[in-house]
C-alpha positions as CSV (number, residue, x, y, z in Angstrom):
1,M,68.6,-275.8,208.9
2,E,71.7,-278.0,207.4
3,I,71.6,-275.2,204.7
4,Y,72.2,-272.2,206.9
5,K,75.1,-274.2,208.6
6,K,76.8,-274.6,205.4
7,I,76.3,-271.1,204.0
8,S,77.3,-269.7,207.6
9,K,80.9,-271.8,207.9
10,A,81.7,-270.9,204.1
11,L,80.8,-266.8,205.3
12,Y,83.4,-267.5,208.4
13,E,85.7,-269.1,205.8
14,I,85.6,-265.7,203.6
15,K,86.4,-263.8,206.7
16,Y,89.1,-266.1,207.8
17,K,91.0,-266.8,204.6
18,K,90.2,-263.9,203.2
19,P,90.4,-265.5,199.4
20,L,91.5,-263.3,196.1
21,I,88.8,-263.5,194.0
22,H,90.2,-262.5,190.2
23,H,87.2,-260.7,188.1
24,I,88.0,-260.1,184.1
25,T,85.1,-257.9,184.1
26,N,82.9,-254.7,182.8
27,Y,84.0,-251.7,183.2
28,V,80.7,-250.4,184.0
29,T,80.5,-252.4,187.3
30,A,84.2,-252.9,188.0
31,N,84.4,-250.7,191.3
32,D,81.1,-252.1,192.8
33,C,82.0,-255.6,192.3
34,A,85.5,-255.1,194.3
35,N,83.5,-253.1,196.8
36,I,81.4,-255.6,197.3
37,T,83.8,-258.4,197.4
38,L,85.8,-256.2,200.0
39,A,82.8,-256.1,202.0
40,I,81.8,-259.8,202.5
41,G,85.3,-260.2,203.7
42,A,87.0,-261.4,200.3
43,S,90.1,-259.7,197.9
44,P,89.5,-258.6,194.6
45,V,91.7,-258.4,192.0
46,M,90.6,-256.5,188.4
47,A,93.5,-258.2,186.0
48,D,92.4,-258.5,182.3
49,D,95.5,-257.5,180.5
50,I,96.4,-260.9,178.7
51,N,100.2,-260.7,179.6
52,E,99.4,-261.2,183.4
53,V,95.9,-263.4,183.3
54,R,97.7,-266.2,183.9
55,D,100.0,-265.7,186.1
56,M,97.1,-263.5,188.5
57,V,94.7,-266.6,188.1
58,S,97.4,-268.5,189.4
59,L,97.3,-267.1,192.3
60,A,93.5,-266.6,192.9
61,N,90.9,-268.6,194.8
62,S,88.3,-268.3,192.2
63,L,88.0,-266.6,188.3
64,V,84.8,-264.4,187.5
65,I,84.4,-264.0,184.1
66,N,81.9,-260.9,182.8
67,L,80.9,-260.2,180.0
68,G,79.3,-257.0,180.1
69,T,81.9,-254.7,178.3
70,L,83.5,-257.2,175.9
71,S,86.2,-256.9,173.7
72,S,88.4,-258.8,171.4
73,R,91.3,-258.2,173.8
74,T,89.6,-259.1,176.8
75,V,87.9,-262.5,175.2
76,E,91.5,-263.7,174.4
77,A,92.1,-262.6,178.1
78,M,89.4,-264.7,179.5
79,I,89.9,-267.8,177.6
80,L,93.6,-267.9,178.9
81,A,92.9,-267.3,181.9
82,G,89.9,-269.6,182.2
83,K,92.2,-272.7,180.8
84,R,94.6,-271.7,183.1
85,A,92.2,-271.9,186.3
86,N,90.7,-275.4,184.8
87,E,94.6,-276.8,184.9
88,L,94.6,-275.5,188.7
89,N,91.2,-276.4,189.7
90,I,90.2,-273.0,190.5
91,P,86.9,-272.8,190.1
92,I,85.1,-269.9,187.4
93,I,81.8,-268.0,187.4
94,L,80.7,-266.9,184.3
95,D,78.6,-264.1,184.2
96,P,76.8,-263.9,180.6
97,V,75.7,-260.4,180.5
98,G,73.5,-259.1,177.9
99,V,73.8,-263.0,175.9
100,G,71.2,-262.9,173.3
101,A,71.5,-258.9,172.6
102,T,74.1,-259.5,169.4
103,S,75.0,-263.0,167.9
104,Y,78.4,-261.7,169.2
105,R,77.9,-261.6,172.5
106,T,76.2,-264.8,172.1
107,N,78.5,-266.7,170.1
108,I,81.7,-265.8,172.4
109,A,79.7,-267.1,175.5
110,R,78.9,-270.0,173.8
111,E,82.6,-270.5,172.9
112,I,83.7,-270.1,176.1
113,L,81.3,-273.4,177.9
114,K,83.0,-275.1,174.9
115,Q,86.6,-274.1,175.7
116,I,86.0,-273.9,179.6
117,K,84.8,-276.1,182.3
118,I,82.4,-273.4,184.0
119,S,81.6,-273.9,187.7
120,I,78.8,-271.7,188.1
121,V,77.0,-269.8,185.8
122,R,74.8,-266.6,187.2
123,G,72.6,-264.9,184.9
124,N,69.2,-263.9,184.3
125,L,66.3,-265.6,182.7
126,S,66.8,-264.7,179.3
127,E,70.7,-264.6,179.3
128,I,70.7,-268.4,180.4
129,K,68.0,-269.1,177.8
130,S,70.1,-267.8,175.3
131,L,73.1,-269.2,176.1
132,F,71.3,-272.7,175.8
133,G,69.8,-271.9,172.5
134,V,66.1,-271.2,173.3
135,D,64.7,-268.1,171.7
136,T,64.0,-265.1,173.6
137,K,64.6,-261.4,173.7
138,T,66.7,-259.0,175.4
139,K,66.5,-255.5,176.2
140,G,70.7,-254.4,175.7
141,V,71.9,-256.3,178.6
142,D,68.4,-256.5,180.5
143,S,66.1,-259.7,180.8
144,S,63.0,-259.1,178.8
145,E,62.0,-262.2,180.8
146,I,60.9,-263.0,184.1
147,I,60.3,-265.6,186.6
148,L,56.6,-265.2,186.7
149,K,54.8,-266.1,190.0
150,K,52.3,-268.7,188.6
151,Q,53.1,-271.9,189.7
152,E,52.9,-273.6,186.4
153,D,55.1,-271.0,185.0
154,L,57.8,-271.6,187.5
155,K,57.8,-275.0,187.4
156,N,58.6,-275.1,183.5
157,V,61.7,-272.6,184.5
158,Q,62.8,-275.2,187.4
159,K,62.8,-278.1,184.5
160,F,64.8,-275.8,181.9
161,A,67.2,-274.8,184.5
162,K,68.0,-278.2,185.7
163,K,68.2,-279.5,182.1
164,F,70.6,-276.5,181.8
165,A,73.2,-277.6,184.7
166,K,73.0,-281.0,183.5
167,T,73.8,-280.0,179.6
168,F,76.7,-278.0,181.0
169,N,77.8,-280.2,184.1
170,T,77.3,-276.6,186.1
171,V,75.6,-275.1,188.6
172,V,73.5,-272.4,187.4
173,A,72.0,-269.1,189.1
174,I,69.0,-268.0,187.6
175,T,68.2,-264.4,189.2
176,G,65.5,-262.1,189.2
177,Y,62.2,-261.8,190.9
178,I,62.7,-265.1,191.8
179,D,65.5,-266.9,192.1
180,I,66.6,-270.4,191.1
181,V,69.6,-272.3,191.9
182,T,70.4,-276.1,190.7
183,D,72.9,-278.2,190.3
184,G,71.0,-280.4,187.9
185,E,69.4,-282.8,190.8
186,N,69.0,-280.3,194.2
187,L,67.1,-277.2,193.3
188,Y,66.6,-274.3,195.4
189,V,64.2,-271.4,195.0
190,T,64.8,-267.9,197.1
191,K,62.7,-265.2,197.4
192,N,65.0,-262.9,198.9
193,G,65.3,-259.2,197.8
194,N,63.3,-256.2,196.7
195,E,62.4,-254.9,192.8
196,M,63.9,-251.7,193.7
197,M,67.2,-253.3,193.2
198,S,66.3,-253.8,189.3
199,K,66.7,-249.9,188.9
200,I,70.4,-250.1,190.4
201,T,73.3,-250.9,187.4
202,G,75.4,-253.9,188.6
203,T,73.0,-255.9,191.3
204,G,73.6,-258.9,189.2
205,C,77.2,-258.5,188.6
206,M,77.3,-257.8,192.4
207,C,75.5,-261.1,193.2
208,T,78.4,-262.8,190.9
209,S,81.1,-261.1,193.2
210,L,79.5,-262.9,196.0
211,I,78.8,-266.1,194.5
212,A,83.0,-266.1,193.8
213,S,83.8,-265.2,197.0
214,F,81.7,-268.3,198.2
215,A,83.4,-270.2,195.7
216,G,86.8,-269.4,197.0
217,V,85.9,-271.4,200.2
218,E,83.7,-273.8,199.1
219,D,84.1,-276.0,196.6
220,D,80.5,-277.7,196.7
221,Y,79.6,-274.8,194.4
222,I,75.5,-275.3,194.9
223,I,76.4,-274.1,198.5
224,S,78.8,-271.5,196.8
225,A,75.7,-270.0,194.4
226,L,72.7,-270.3,197.0
227,G,75.1,-268.0,199.4
228,G,75.5,-265.4,197.2
229,V,72.1,-265.3,195.9
230,I,70.7,-265.3,199.6
231,F,73.1,-262.9,201.0
232,M,72.7,-261.0,197.9
233,G,68.6,-260.9,198.4
234,I,68.8,-260.2,202.0
235,A,70.9,-257.4,201.5
236,G,68.8,-255.9,199.2
237,E,65.7,-256.1,201.5
238,I,68.0,-254.5,204.5
239,G,69.0,-251.6,202.3
240,Y,65.6,-250.9,201.0
241,N,64.2,-250.9,204.8
242,K,66.8,-248.4,205.7
243,L,66.0,-245.7,203.0
244,N,64.2,-242.8,204.3
245,K,62.0,-240.9,202.3
246,D,64.7,-238.5,201.0
247,E,66.6,-241.1,199.5
248,G,66.6,-243.3,196.1
249,I,68.6,-246.0,194.2
250,G,71.9,-244.3,194.7
251,S,71.5,-244.9,198.8
252,L,70.0,-248.4,198.2
253,K,73.4,-249.0,196.4
254,V,75.7,-247.9,199.5
255,N,72.7,-249.3,202.0
256,I,73.6,-252.8,200.3
257,I,77.2,-252.5,200.5
258,D,76.7,-252.2,204.2
259,A,74.9,-254.7,204.5
260,I,77.0,-257.6,203.2
261,Y,79.7,-255.9,205.4
262,K,77.5,-256.5,208.3
263,M,76.3,-259.7,207.4
264,S,76.1,-262.6,210.0
265,E,74.4,-265.9,210.6
266,E,71.6,-264.4,212.6
267,D,70.6,-262.5,209.4
268,L,70.6,-265.8,207.3
269,I,68.4,-267.3,209.6
270,K,66.0,-264.5,210.2
271,K,65.7,-263.1,206.7
272,G,66.6,-266.3,204.3
273,N,63.7,-267.3,202.3
274,F,64.0,-270.3,200.1
275,I,62.8,-273.9,199.3
276,E,64.9,-276.8,199.1
277,N,64.3,-279.2,196.4
278,S,61.0,-277.5,195.3
279,S,59.0,-280.2,192.8
280,C,59.3,-279.7,189.7
């Protein structure tokens, strides 16, 4: 229950303080990320021009670096903004979209990790493995691997997640059918969500924006990551359960944003499904 209280307190702080979340993100999901940031109570800005990113991040409470639609222009802006955020102790959330698909994308992600201190990394299993240097397969920007239900497979991913977090001195959130969040010592397994969410472009990016909203008010970054992941999963369940027989993935996306807007401590307590410090 202590974790519930911390996440609920952070949710209240988001709605009260309305933290500014600076996104350097991809053009495919920018609108969705902005809307879900607004829905939870934070304030989004999508500034990626090299001439203003230092100034903009200086005003922000957290920074999202999302690699979804890379270009040499945005990469330079990401590194410049990231270094400025580090100078000001502003948390940075890295979303390594599609890492492993091309050598350019993978090398850029690793270079960002070398040059910038990242507070939280959120990605699917294929992306996180590729970022670490483990051979894996990625289909475009989609994961070709899932965290399987078998206990032995889950334990192996938990061990890998802890190793990743310790190596990069960060919190990592590996999201998918089952979600794993760890800082290298403490570890949580969450099981909220609905598989239909994988049919919507941008649910991962939106989850990253939620994590960044929490990180804008909560400096215990495992709480920030866990809050974003759990709320995204709960919203997916609520959104799916509201669909009627004539509605599909478009309606689900709208329902998810609505669910985040209405999310409460009661939703967290009743629907949150996670295991703390799961053995591995």
